[in-house]
C-alpha positions, 0 to 999 in steps of 0.5 A: 434355340436353333434356327431350324427348330420351331417352337411348339404350339401352345394350346388355347386355354379351355373356354369355360361354358357360359351359364344360362340366364334371362339377361344373357338370353335377351342380349343374344336374341337382340344381337341376332335380331339386329343381324349379327352373325351367330358365329361372331357372337358365340366367339366372344368371351362370356357368350355361349359356344355354338354347341351350348347355344343349340343345347339351350334351344333344345332344352328351353322352349321359351328361349327357342321360340325367342331365338328363332323369332330373332333369326327371322327378324335378323334376316337369316335365310336371305341369300344374294337378295333373294328369299331362300327356300330354307324355312326357319319354322320347318328347320325348328320342327325338324330339330325338335322331332330329331331331339325327340328320337324320331329318325330323319327318314320318318320325318321326311316321310311326313308330307308337311316336311321337306324331302331327305335330299332337301335336308342334306342341301340345307346342311351343306348351305346353312352352317347354323342348321348343320350345327343344329342337326349335329346337336340333335343327333347327340341328343338322340344318342343320349335318348338311345342310351336311356332306351337301351337301359330300359330294354335291359331292365325289362329283359326276360328269359323269353325276350333275351335273344331279341333284346340283344339284337335291339341293344346292339343296334342302339349301341351302334346307332349311338356311336354313329350319331355321337362318335366322340362320346359313344364311339368307343362302344363297339357293337357285338355280333349276336352269339350264333353258337346256339341255334336251338333244336338240339345240342352235340356233346363230345365225350372222350374216354381215357384208359390207363396206360400200362408200361411193361418192363 
């Protein structure tokens, strides 16, 4: 191999997803409660990736409760010796409501919830919360796909025009929330060629052409 030629990079083999088990969940929670970094734990073979971990939190209520309690016990939310304004319980509620399909704007309008600017700050300052928000958005995108299917199934001749607008918005929102999975779905503009109230028809008349010698 010439000196100026660099060898191609080898891709790391794909990591097999970890299967959920009570024993694995207890081990993970115990290590989090002991103060270990979630990033370091999830990087180890046999442990779930961070995305998998947050999916477990979203789909397994008992594990979610134990996991959030372990984070609090491990001191997550402390910074430079001072208590952070970040609230684990509030973050968990935001995550749950996002997974249920509620918008962040609606959640932040609740007097008991933080302002939208606070959520933005938390996402920048706390990587775990940012990851939870990303997973919640992916779950939202899947819910919107199901919602679109239900709308399409219930469409009638009378509701077809309005349903088309709803489906276009749901498709666009799903692509924004989960671009890797639904980004290939491009929203279509509503057909504006027919506005109702009349139609113009053009008729062309043809006559035979007679050639004289």
